[in-house]
C-alpha positions as CSV (number, residue, x, y, z in Angstrom):
1,M,-19.5,50.2,-29.4
2,A,-23.0,50.5,-28.4
3,A,-23.3,53.5,-30.3
4,L,-22.4,51.8,-33.5
5,C,-24.8,48.7,-32.8
6,E,-27.5,51.4,-32.3
7,N,-26.7,53.0,-35.6
8,S,-26.8,50.1,-37.2
9,V,-30.1,49.3,-36.1
10,N,-31.8,52.6,-36.7
11,L,-30.7,52.7,-40.3
12,G,-31.5,49.3,-41.1
13,A,-35.0,50.0,-42.6
14,K,-33.6,53.2,-44.3
15,Q,-31.1,51.1,-46.4
16,A,-33.1,47.7,-46.9
17,S,-34.1,48.6,-50.3
18,F,-31.2,50.3,-51.1
19,T,-31.2,51.2,-55.0
20,A,-29.8,53.8,-57.1
21,T,-32.7,56.4,-58.2
22,D,-33.0,59.2,-60.4
23,C,-32.3,62.3,-58.6
24,A,-34.4,64.6,-61.0
25,M,-37.0,64.5,-58.2
26,T,-36.8,64.8,-54.5
27,K,-38.9,63.7,-51.8
28,T,-39.8,65.9,-49.1
29,E,-39.8,64.8,-45.3
30,T,-43.5,64.4,-43.7
31,P,-45.2,63.4,-40.9
32,A,-45.9,59.5,-40.5
33,G,-48.5,58.2,-41.8
34,T,-49.0,61.1,-44.8
35,T,-48.2,60.8,-48.3
36,P,-44.7,62.1,-49.4
37,A,-45.0,65.0,-51.5
38,I,-42.9,65.0,-55.0
39,V,-41.9,68.3,-56.3
40,P,-38.9,68.9,-59.2
41,F,-35.8,69.5,-58.3
42,S,-34.3,72.7,-59.6
43,R,-30.4,73.1,-59.4
44,V,-31.0,76.7,-60.6
45,R,-33.1,77.3,-57.6
46,L,-30.6,75.6,-55.2
47,E,-27.7,77.5,-56.5
48,E,-29.8,80.7,-56.1
49,L,-30.4,80.0,-52.7
50,L,-26.9,79.3,-52.0
51,K,-25.8,82.1,-53.5
52,K,-28.4,84.6,-52.0
53,R,-27.6,83.0,-48.2
54,F,-24.0,83.1,-48.7
55,F,-23.4,79.3,-47.9
56,Y,-20.7,79.8,-50.0
57,A,-19.1,82.3,-52.9
58,P,-16.2,82.4,-55.9
59,A,-13.4,83.8,-54.1
60,F,-12.0,87.3,-55.1
61,S,-15.3,88.1,-56.9
62,I,-14.8,91.6,-56.8
63,Y,-11.4,91.2,-58.7
64,G,-13.3,88.7,-61.3
65,G,-12.7,85.6,-59.3
66,V,-10.4,82.6,-59.6
67,A,-11.8,79.4,-61.0
68,G,-11.9,76.6,-58.6
69,L,-11.4,78.8,-55.6
70,Y,-14.5,79.6,-53.1
71,D,-15.2,81.1,-49.7
72,Y,-17.5,79.8,-47.2
73,G,-20.0,82.3,-45.7
74,P,-21.3,81.8,-42.0
75,P,-24.0,78.8,-42.9
76,G,-21.6,77.1,-45.0
77,C,-18.7,77.5,-42.2
78,A,-20.9,76.1,-39.9
79,L,-22.6,73.4,-42.1
80,Q,-18.7,72.1,-42.9
81,A,-17.8,72.6,-39.2
82,N,-20.8,70.4,-38.0
83,I,-19.8,67.8,-40.4
84,L,-16.4,67.8,-39.7
85,G,-17.4,67.5,-35.8
86,L,-19.4,64.4,-36.4
87,W,-16.7,63.2,-38.6
88,R,-14.3,63.2,-35.6
89,Q,-17.0,61.9,-33.2
90,H,-17.8,58.9,-35.7
91,F,-14.3,58.1,-36.4
92,V,-11.8,59.8,-34.2
93,L,-13.3,59.6,-30.9
94,E,-15.2,56.1,-31.4
95,E,-12.4,54.2,-32.7
96,Q,-9.5,56.0,-30.5
97,M,-7.7,57.2,-33.6
98,L,-4.5,59.3,-33.0
99,E,-4.9,62.6,-34.7
100,V,-2.5,64.8,-36.0
101,D,-2.1,68.1,-38.0
102,T,0.7,68.3,-40.4
103,T,2.2,70.6,-42.5
104,V,0.7,72.0,-45.7
105,M,4.1,72.6,-47.4
106,T,5.8,69.3,-48.5
107,P,8.9,69.0,-49.9
108,H,9.6,67.9,-53.4
109,D,11.5,64.3,-52.4
110,V,8.8,63.2,-50.3
111,L,6.3,63.5,-53.0
112,K,9.0,62.0,-55.4
113,T,9.0,58.9,-53.1
114,S,5.4,58.6,-52.8
115,G,4.7,58.7,-56.6
116,H,3.1,61.9,-56.9
117,V,5.8,63.8,-59.0
118,D,5.6,61.1,-61.5
119,R,2.1,59.8,-61.4
120,F,-0.4,62.3,-59.9
121,T,-1.4,63.4,-63.4
122,D,-4.5,63.8,-65.5
123,Y,-5.0,63.9,-69.1
124,M,-5.9,67.3,-71.0
125,V,-6.2,68.7,-74.3
126,K,-5.8,72.5,-75.3
127,D,-8.4,74.7,-77.5
128,L,-6.1,75.3,-80.4
129,K,-7.5,79.0,-80.8
130,T,-8.3,80.0,-77.3
131,G,-5.8,78.2,-75.4
132,D,-8.1,76.7,-72.9
133,F,-7.5,73.8,-71.5
134,F,-10.2,70.9,-70.8
135,R,-10.0,67.3,-69.4
136,A,-9.8,64.9,-72.0
137,D,-12.2,62.2,-70.3
138,H,-14.7,64.8,-69.5
139,L,-15.1,65.7,-73.2
140,V,-15.2,62.4,-74.2
141,E,-18.1,61.7,-71.4
142,A,-20.1,65.2,-72.6
143,A,-19.6,63.8,-76.3
144,L,-21.2,60.2,-75.4
145,E,-24.1,62.0,-73.4
146,R,-25.0,64.2,-76.0
147,R,-25.1,61.1,-78.5
148,L,-27.3,59.4,-76.2
149,E,-30.1,62.0,-76.0
150,E,-30.2,62.0,-79.5
151,P,-33.7,60.0,-80.6
152,K,-32.6,58.2,-83.8
153,I,-29.4,56.5,-82.0
154,S,-29.4,52.7,-82.7
155,A,-29.8,50.1,-80.1
156,D,-26.1,48.9,-80.8
157,E,-24.6,52.2,-80.6
158,R,-26.5,53.1,-77.3
159,A,-25.2,49.9,-76.0
160,E,-21.8,50.9,-76.9
161,C,-21.7,54.4,-75.5
162,E,-23.3,52.9,-72.1
163,S,-20.4,50.6,-72.5
164,I,-17.5,53.2,-72.7
165,L,-19.1,55.5,-70.0
166,A,-18.9,52.4,-67.7
167,Q,-15.1,52.4,-68.3
168,I,-14.3,55.8,-68.9
169,D,-12.4,56.2,-65.5
170,G,-9.7,53.4,-66.5
171,Y,-9.1,54.8,-70.0
172,G,-4.9,55.8,-70.5
173,Q,-3.7,58.4,-72.7
174,E,-4.1,56.4,-76.0
175,D,-7.5,55.2,-75.1
176,L,-8.7,58.7,-74.5
177,Q,-6.9,60.0,-77.9
178,R,-8.6,57.3,-79.7
179,L,-12.1,58.3,-78.7
180,L,-11.5,61.9,-79.2
181,H,-10.3,61.1,-82.6
182,R,-13.5,58.9,-83.2
183,F,-16.1,61.2,-81.5
184,Q,-14.6,64.6,-82.7
185,P,-15.8,66.8,-79.6
186,R,-14.8,70.2,-79.9
187,S,-14.1,72.8,-76.9
188,D,-16.9,74.9,-75.2
189,A,-16.0,77.8,-78.0
190,G,-16.6,75.0,-80.9
191,N,-12.7,75.1,-81.8
192,E,-10.5,72.0,-82.5
193,L,-8.2,70.4,-79.7
194,S,-4.6,69.4,-79.2
195,P,-3.6,65.6,-78.8
196,V,-3.9,64.2,-75.3
197,V,-1.1,65.1,-72.9
198,K,-0.5,64.4,-69.3
199,F,-0.4,67.6,-66.9
200,N,0.5,67.1,-63.0
201,L,-2.2,68.4,-60.8
202,M,0.3,69.6,-58.1
203,F,1.0,73.3,-57.2
204,G,4.7,73.6,-57.0
205,T,6.5,76.1,-54.7
206,D,10.0,77.3,-53.5
207,I,10.6,77.0,-49.9
208,G,13.2,79.5,-48.3
209,P,14.7,82.8,-49.9
210,T,17.0,81.4,-52.2
211,G,14.5,78.9,-54.1
212,Q,16.8,75.9,-53.7
213,L,14.3,73.8,-52.0
214,K,11.6,72.8,-54.1
215,G,8.1,71.9,-52.9
216,F,4.6,71.5,-53.5
217,L,1.4,72.5,-51.4
218,R,0.2,68.9,-50.3
219,P,-2.2,66.8,-52.8
220,E,-3.2,64.8,-49.8
221,T,-3.2,64.8,-46.2
222,A,-1.6,61.2,-45.9
223,Q,2.1,61.8,-46.3
224,G,2.6,63.9,-43.1
225,Q,1.1,60.9,-41.2
226,F,3.5,58.2,-42.8
227,T,6.6,60.2,-42.2
228,N,5.3,60.5,-38.5
229,F,4.7,56.6,-38.3
230,K,7.4,55.9,-35.7
231,R,6.1,58.6,-33.5
232,L,2.7,57.5,-33.8
233,L,3.7,53.7,-33.0
234,D,5.6,55.0,-29.9
235,Y,2.8,57.1,-28.9
236,N,0.5,54.3,-29.0
237,N,3.2,52.1,-26.9
238,D,3.9,50.1,-29.8
239,R,0.4,48.3,-30.3
240,M,-0.8,47.1,-33.3
241,P,-3.2,47.6,-35.2
242,F,-3.9,51.3,-34.8
243,A,-5.0,54.5,-37.0
244,S,-4.1,58.1,-37.3
245,A,-6.3,60.7,-38.6
246,Q,-5.9,64.3,-39.9
247,I,-8.4,67.0,-41.2
248,G,-7.0,69.7,-43.4
249,R,-6.5,71.4,-46.4
250,A,-5.3,69.7,-49.6
251,F,-4.5,71.4,-53.3
252,R,-4.9,70.3,-56.7
253,N,-4.5,72.3,-59.5
254,E,-7.6,71.3,-61.4
255,I,-7.7,71.2,-65.3
256,S,-11.1,73.2,-65.7
257,P,-12.8,73.5,-62.3
258,R,-16.4,73.1,-62.6
259,S,-19.2,72.0,-60.9
260,G,-18.9,74.4,-57.9
261,L,-17.4,72.4,-54.7
262,L,-17.1,69.4,-56.9
263,R,-14.0,70.3,-58.6
264,V,-12.3,72.8,-56.8
265,R,-8.4,73.9,-56.4
266,E,-8.4,74.1,-52.5
267,F,-10.5,72.0,-50.5
268,T,-10.9,70.2,-46.8
269,M,-10.0,66.6,-46.7
270,A,-10.4,64.2,-43.8
271,E,-7.9,61.0,-44.1
272,I,-7.5,58.0,-42.0
273,E,-4.5,55.7,-42.2
274,H,-5.4,52.5,-40.3
275,Y,-2.0,50.5,-40.0
276,V,-2.3,46.5,-39.8
277,H,-0.2,43.3,-40.2
278,P,0.2,43.0,-43.9
279,L,-0.7,39.0,-43.7
280,R,-3.4,39.9,-40.7
281,K,-6.1,42.0,-41.9
282,Q,-9.2,40.9,-39.9
283,H,-10.8,43.9,-37.8
284,S,-12.0,43.0,-34.3
285,R,-15.4,44.8,-34.8
286,F,-16.1,43.6,-38.5
287,H,-19.0,41.7,-37.0
288,E,-20.7,44.5,-35.5
289,V,-21.4,45.7,-39.1
290,A,-21.2,42.5,-41.1
291,H,-24.9,42.6,-41.6
292,I,-25.1,46.1,-43.3
293,S,-26.0,46.2,-46.9
294,L,-24.4,48.2,-49.5
295,N,-24.7,48.9,-53.2
296,F,-21.4,47.4,-54.9
297,L,-20.5,48.3,-58.8
298,S,-17.3,45.8,-59.1
299,A,-14.2,46.1,-61.3
300,S,-15.6,43.2,-63.3
301,V,-19.1,44.4,-63.9
302,Q,-17.5,47.8,-65.3
303,Q,-14.9,45.8,-67.5
304,D,-17.9,44.5,-69.1
305,G,-19.6,47.5,-70.1
306,S,-22.1,47.5,-67.3
307,A,-23.3,49.7,-64.4
308,Q,-25.3,46.9,-63.0
309,L,-25.1,47.4,-59.1
310,V,-25.3,44.5,-56.5
311,N,-26.7,44.5,-53.2
312,L,-25.0,42.5,-50.6
313,P,-24.1,42.5,-46.9
314,I,-20.5,43.7,-46.1
315,G,-20.0,40.3,-44.5
316,A,-21.1,38.5,-47.7
317,A,-19.2,40.9,-49.8
318,V,-15.6,40.1,-47.7
319,A,-16.5,36.3,-47.2
320,T,-16.7,36.0,-51.4
321,G,-13.2,38.0,-52.1
322,L,-15.7,41.1,-53.7
323,V,-13.8,43.3,-50.9
324,N,-10.2,42.4,-50.2
325,N,-10.3,42.2,-46.3
326,E,-12.3,42.7,-43.3
327,T,-10.5,46.1,-42.2
328,L,-11.2,47.6,-45.7
329,G,-15.1,46.3,-45.5
330,Y,-15.4,47.4,-41.8
331,Y,-14.5,50.9,-43.3
332,L,-17.0,50.8,-46.0
333,A,-19.6,50.0,-43.7
334,R,-18.5,52.9,-41.5
335,V,-18.2,55.3,-44.2
336,A,-21.7,54.5,-45.3
337,L,-23.0,54.9,-41.8
338,F,-21.5,58.3,-41.5
339,L,-23.2,59.6,-44.8
340,W,-26.4,58.2,-43.7
341,K,-25.9,60.0,-40.4
342,I,-25.4,63.4,-41.7
343,G,-28.3,63.1,-44.0
344,I,-26.9,61.7,-47.3
345,D,-29.9,59.9,-49.2
346,P,-29.1,56.1,-48.7
347,Q,-30.5,55.3,-52.3
348,R,-28.1,57.6,-54.0
349,V,-24.6,56.0,-52.5
350,R,-23.0,53.4,-54.4
351,F,-19.4,51.8,-53.8
352,R,-17.4,51.5,-56.9
353,Q,-14.4,49.4,-57.1
354,H,-11.3,50.9,-59.3
355,M,-10.5,48.8,-62.2
356,K,-7.1,47.8,-62.6
357,N,-5.8,50.3,-65.1
358,E,-7.1,52.7,-63.0
359,M,-5.9,51.9,-59.4
360,A,-3.8,54.1,-57.9
361,H,0.1,53.2,-58.0
362,Y,-0.1,52.2,-54.3
363,A,-3.4,50.2,-53.9
364,S,-4.1,46.6,-54.0
365,D,-7.7,47.3,-53.8
366,C,-10.0,50.7,-53.8
367,W,-13.5,51.3,-53.5
368,D,-14.9,54.6,-54.4
369,A,-18.2,55.7,-52.1
370,E,-20.0,57.6,-54.9
371,I,-22.8,60.2,-54.2
372,K,-25.5,60.8,-57.0
373,S,-26.4,64.4,-57.4
374,S,-27.7,66.2,-60.7
375,Y,-23.9,66.0,-61.8
376,G,-24.1,62.3,-61.8
377,W,-22.5,59.9,-59.7
378,I,-19.4,61.9,-57.7
379,E,-16.7,60.3,-55.8
380,C,-16.9,61.7,-52.2
381,V,-14.9,58.7,-50.2
382,G,-12.1,56.6,-51.5
383,C,-11.4,53.8,-49.5
384,A,-8.1,52.1,-50.6
385,D,-5.8,49.0,-49.2
386,R,-2.4,51.0,-50.1
387,A,-0.4,47.8,-49.0
388,C,3.2,48.5,-47.8
389,F,3.7,51.0,-50.6
390,D,4.1,54.2,-48.6
391,L,6.2,53.5,-45.4
392,S,8.2,50.9,-47.6
393,N,9.3,53.5,-49.9
394,H,10.0,56.3,-47.1
395,S,11.9,53.8,-45.5
396,A,13.9,52.8,-48.5
397,V,14.8,56.4,-49.3
398,T,15.6,57.7,-45.8
399,G,17.0,54.8,-44.1
400,E,14.7,55.2,-41.3
401,R,13.0,51.6,-40.3
402,L,9.4,52.1,-40.3
403,V,8.6,49.0,-39.0
404,A,6.3,47.2,-36.1
405,R,7.4,44.5,-33.8
406,E,5.4,42.0,-32.3
407,R,6.9,39.0,-30.0
408,L,6.1,35.7,-31.1
409,A,4.5,33.1,-29.2
410,T,6.8,30.5,-30.9
411,P,10.1,31.3,-31.8
412,V,11.0,30.7,-35.6
413,T,14.1,29.2,-37.3
414,E,14.7,30.4,-41.0
415,T,17.4,30.7,-43.6
416,I,17.7,34.8,-44.8
417,R,20.1,36.4,-47.3
418,K,21.1,39.4,-46.8
419,L,23.8,41.7,-48.6
420,E,27.6,41.6,-47.1
421,I,29.1,44.9,-47.6
422,N,32.8,45.8,-47.8
423,K,32.9,49.3,-46.4
424,K,36.5,49.0,-46.2
425,D,36.9,48.8,-50.1
426,I,34.3,50.8,-50.9
427,G,35.5,53.7,-48.7
428,I,38.9,53.5,-50.4
429,T,37.1,53.4,-54.0
430,Y,34.8,56.0,-53.5
431,K,35.7,58.2,-50.7
432,A,33.1,61.2,-50.3
433,L,30.3,58.9,-52.0
434,A,31.4,55.9,-49.9
435,K,28.8,56.9,-46.8
436,D,25.7,57.3,-49.4
437,I,26.6,54.2,-51.1
438,C,26.6,52.2,-48.1
439,C,23.4,53.8,-46.9
440,A,21.6,53.0,-50.1
441,L,22.9,49.6,-49.5
442,E,21.8,48.9,-46.1
443,S,18.4,50.8,-47.0
444,C,17.5,47.9,-49.5
445,A,15.2,45.4,-47.5
446,E,13.5,43.5,-50.8
447,E,15.1,40.4,-52.1
448,T,14.6,41.1,-55.3
449,E,16.4,44.3,-55.4
450,Q,19.5,42.8,-53.4
451,K,19.8,40.0,-56.4
452,R,19.7,42.9,-58.7
453,I,22.4,44.6,-57.0
454,V,24.5,41.6,-56.8
455,E,24.1,40.3,-60.5
456,S,24.6,44.0,-62.1
457,M,27.0,45.0,-59.0
458,S,25.3,48.4,-58.9
459,V,23.1,50.7,-56.6
460,V,21.3,53.7,-57.0
461,L,21.7,56.5,-54.8
462,K,19.2,58.5,-53.1
463,N,19.8,61.4,-55.6
464,G,19.2,58.8,-58.4
465,T,23.1,58.5,-59.2
466,V,23.9,55.0,-60.4
467,V,27.1,54.2,-58.9
468,N,29.2,51.0,-60.5
469,L,30.7,48.7,-57.8
470,A,33.9,46.2,-57.8
471,P,33.9,42.6,-57.5
472,G,33.6,41.5,-53.7
473,M,32.2,44.8,-52.7
474,V,29.0,43.1,-52.1
475,K,27.7,39.7,-52.0
476,L,24.4,37.9,-50.9
477,V,25.3,35.4,-47.9
478,E,23.0,33.1,-46.4
479,S,22.5,32.6,-42.8
480,T,20.2,30.7,-40.4
481,V,18.6,32.9,-37.8
482,T,16.0,32.0,-34.6
483,R,13.5,35.0,-34.3
484,H,11.7,35.8,-31.4
485,V,10.1,39.0,-32.9
486,D,7.9,39.2,-35.9
487,E,9.5,42.7,-37.7
488,Y,7.3,43.7,-40.4
489,I,6.4,46.9,-42.2
490,P,2.3,47.6,-42.0
491,S,0.0,47.7,-44.9
492,V,-2.4,50.6,-44.6
493,I,-5.9,50.7,-45.2
494,E,-7.1,54.4,-46.2
495,P,-10.6,56.2,-46.2
496,S,-10.2,59.5,-47.4
497,F,-13.2,62.1,-47.5
498,G,-13.9,65.2,-50.0
499,I,-15.3,67.1,-47.4
500,G,-16.6,69.7,-49.8
501,R,-18.2,67.1,-52.4
502,I,-19.9,65.6,-49.4
503,M,-21.3,68.8,-48.4
504,Y,-22.8,69.8,-51.8
505,S,-24.3,66.6,-52.5
506,L,-25.8,66.9,-49.0
507,L,-27.2,70.3,-49.9
508,E,-29.0,68.9,-52.9
509,H,-30.3,65.6,-50.8
510,C,-31.7,68.0,-48.5
511,F,-33.4,70.5,-51.0
512,W,-36.9,71.0,-51.7
513,G,-39.8,73.2,-52.2
514,R,-43.3,73.4,-50.2
515,P,-45.9,71.7,-52.3
516,D,-48.4,74.0,-51.5
517,D,-46.2,77.0,-52.9
518,E,-42.7,75.6,-54.6
519,Q,-41.3,79.3,-54.3
520,R,-40.8,78.4,-50.2
521,S,-37.5,76.5,-50.5
522,V,-36.5,74.2,-47.5
523,L,-33.2,72.6,-46.8
524,S,-33.9,69.7,-44.6
525,F,-30.7,69.2,-42.5
526,P,-30.8,66.7,-39.8
527,A,-30.4,68.6,-36.9
528,C,-26.8,67.3,-35.8
529,V,-25.6,69.1,-38.9
530,A,-27.7,71.9,-39.1
531,P,-25.8,75.3,-39.3
532,T,-28.1,76.8,-36.9
533,K,-30.1,74.6,-34.3
534,A,-33.1,76.9,-33.6
535,L,-34.8,80.4,-34.3
536,L,-36.1,82.2,-31.4
537,A,-38.3,84.8,-32.1
538,P,-41.5,86.8,-30.6
539,L,-44.7,86.7,-32.3
540,S,-44.7,90.8,-32.9
541,P,-42.8,93.5,-31.2
542,H,-45.2,93.4,-28.3
543,D,-43.5,94.8,-25.0
544,S,-45.0,92.2,-22.9
545,F,-42.7,89.5,-24.8
546,R,-39.2,91.0,-23.9
547,P,-38.7,89.6,-20.6
548,F,-39.8,86.0,-21.6
549,L,-37.7,86.2,-24.8
550,A,-34.8,86.9,-22.2
551,Q,-35.5,84.1,-20.1
552,V,-35.7,81.7,-23.1
553,V,-32.0,83.0,-24.4
554,N,-30.8,82.4,-20.8
555,C,-32.2,78.9,-20.9
556,L,-30.5,77.9,-24.4
557,R,-27.2,79.7,-23.4
558,S,-26.7,77.8,-20.2
559,S,-27.6,74.4,-22.0
560,P,-25.0,72.0,-21.2
561,T,-25.2,71.0,-25.0
562,P,-24.3,73.5,-27.1
563,L,-27.2,75.2,-28.9
564,A,-26.3,77.5,-32.0
565,F,-29.6,79.8,-32.2
566,T,-30.5,82.9,-33.5
567,V,-32.9,85.7,-32.6
568,D,-35.2,87.6,-35.1
569,E,-37.1,90.5,-33.4
570,S,-37.9,92.0,-36.9
571,S,-41.0,93.2,-37.6
572,T,-41.8,91.0,-40.7
573,S,-44.4,88.8,-40.2
574,I,-43.7,85.6,-38.1
575,G,-44.4,83.3,-41.3
576,K,-42.2,85.1,-43.1
577,R,-39.4,84.8,-40.5
578,Y,-40.4,80.9,-40.3
579,A,-39.9,80.5,-44.4
580,R,-36.4,82.4,-44.6
581,N,-34.9,80.2,-41.6
582,D,-36.1,77.2,-43.4
583,E,-34.1,78.3,-46.4
584,I,-31.0,78.0,-44.3
585,G,-31.9,74.5,-42.7
586,V,-33.0,75.8,-39.2
587,P,-34.7,72.5,-37.5
588,F,-36.7,74.2,-35.1
589,A,-38.3,77.5,-34.1
590,I,-39.6,78.9,-30.6
591,T,-41.8,81.7,-30.6
592,V,-42.8,83.9,-27.8
593,D,-46.3,84.5,-27.9
594,F,-49.3,85.9,-25.6
595,Q,-50.0,82.4,-24.2
596,T,-46.3,82.4,-23.1
597,V,-47.4,85.8,-21.0
598,Q,-50.2,83.9,-19.5
599,D,-48.6,80.2,-18.8
600,R,-44.7,80.6,-19.3
601,T,-45.1,78.2,-22.5
602,V,-43.6,78.6,-25.8
603,T,-44.3,77.5,-29.3
604,L,-41.8,74.9,-30.7
605,R,-42.1,74.3,-34.3
606,E,-40.5,71.5,-36.5
607,R,-39.5,72.5,-40.1
608,D,-40.2,70.1,-42.2
609,S,-43.8,68.9,-40.9
610,C,-44.8,72.7,-39.5
611,Q,-46.0,71.0,-36.6
612,Q,-46.1,72.8,-33.2
613,C,-46.2,72.0,-29.7
614,R,-46.2,74.0,-26.6
615,V,-43.4,73.5,-24.3
616,P,-42.6,75.2,-20.8
617,I,-39.8,77.8,-20.7
618,D,-37.9,75.7,-18.3
619,S,-37.8,72.6,-20.2
620,I,-37.2,74.0,-23.8
621,A,-33.3,73.5,-23.7
622,N,-33.5,69.9,-22.7
623,V,-35.9,69.3,-25.5
624,L,-33.7,71.0,-28.1
625,A,-30.9,69.0,-26.9
626,D,-32.7,65.9,-26.6
627,L,-33.9,66.2,-30.5
628,I,-30.2,67.5,-31.5
629,E,-28.5,64.8,-30.0
630,G,-30.6,62.5,-31.2
631,R,-32.0,61.3,-27.9
632,A,-35.7,62.1,-28.9
633,A,-37.6,62.1,-32.1
634,W,-40.2,64.9,-32.7
635,N,-42.8,62.3,-32.8
636,E,-41.9,61.7,-29.2
637,V,-42.5,65.4,-28.5
638,V,-45.5,65.4,-30.1
639,V,-46.8,62.6,-27.8
640,R,-45.3,64.0,-24.7
641,F,-46.5,67.6,-25.0
642,G,-49.4,67.7,-28.0
643,L,-49.8,69.3,-31.1
644,F,-50.5,73.1,-30.8
645,S,-52.8,75.0,-33.4
646,A,-54.8,77.8,-32.0
647,Q,-53.0,81.1,-31.1
648,I,-54.2,83.4,-28.3
649,T,-54.3,86.8,-29.3
650,D,-53.9,90.2,-27.3
651,K,-57.0,90.5,-25.4
652,S,-56.3,94.5,-25.4
653,D,-56.5,94.7,-29.6
């Protein structure tokens, strides 16, 4: 709790003037009291750097590659691991969540029940000559953006184009077909396109040698958590509310993967499922984050054809009904704090509410944390109130009672209606089918469905078969009961993180060039997520440096705080070694030099400001650990040890 309050205070000034800004220019990090340098952002230069330093690369490239599949190299792998480590610390550990690791392979019936088989679709069109496929909404967006760049566009047409773009996420198949017909976009090759069709994004697979059991590679990690709800509730000693969490791979068969890590076919997700009473969605820690202001883009504003943001404290957003409930609001604030902590620019984060016609089939309210990069606003975290959809459906199909129970302070007497099933007549009439019919009737908990069964005298079995019942086999019976226990199917609040998208956004936000030499690129990762924390280098290959270099290595290795460091003893100049480590975001450099030989101090250099201090060898590991863990800021180290500029040279030279 204290950690959350501290983060909120530290970030308050950062997000006080929280507005959307153009990311065409990037502000460098500079020492306090100096003027920030502004240099043009170049995506081409960033991509060249990421490729050169092997942050990530197209998979199987020596075979020509496969669109939408990427391999992470050493710095990319370490960066992702550090982001996930902070995610676990920020959410799983601080919130005492129950972490699970469920299977990637998912049976067809599970995803049929969840709605993914029928609804997990995008709209696509086909190049009629080449056979290439494209996302219909992406083609419309590209056509409108090209139109907006034309100098002779009228004010009315500009306003209309901007209005369509603001609502594009909510358009269905017919709307997209109408827009394609009107704006006549072409494929990349300039060819005509087919009509808009639906495409299911899941990868299908066969399970087992016979291929009779159909399945999919999971499109999300949520379903494995829902199907384990009873075990999780039992592990939590039947206490509600609680949250489960999972980090793992997910797969989506994207129609036309592009934009690097932003739209891929295999990716890492981190998902939380917070289970709460459907009528009591307050959060015990909401008061800790109520003051945090976020940028909101509401559904009503989008439906009016606008993208105007409103900046509100999350407490006010929940109080006015803009955000559905406290638990959802709590997670929106916690998501923002996490993104800011890892280095995402607060001025380029907004929370966009889903419009009714784009809302997921399970959601009663949904907000996307969108991050602005050179590709525009990109959804990186989805925060949805999934209501009782998932647990209700899995319970209905399997017959498992996925419910929570809480003892009532005062017993409640009420009249209920339930199905009375004549199992004897059903058994005599339907024989082998009798068990399936009774299971379907017993699992029916919704009153509207019970009425439908009695009125139509028919029931739908698990396999979809409709069975007609004879009069008297089932009827609705009223009874008065006194309840001492409140039994309910929990609602679920779900924050879902696309780690690759967050990582790419972070790379853009942290990338800049030195004002005095723009060819010297820098990645200004916060120390907590930097792939490598420190460079250790001798000033030159001088023999006198070797024993001191070994002493520093031993200090860093024996530190209680893990310190990922690299040693560079090459004959390249120290300036060039600094520069190539700045490129991969190493925040600190330790240099053993001639003064080290005299007084056992080393030079500690800070990446962004290039400032240096002299630190005793015996203290260097603790100083680094304090900087990386956030217990000390660089300016505090400067105050403690003083700035250093003069370099002692070898007297024998």
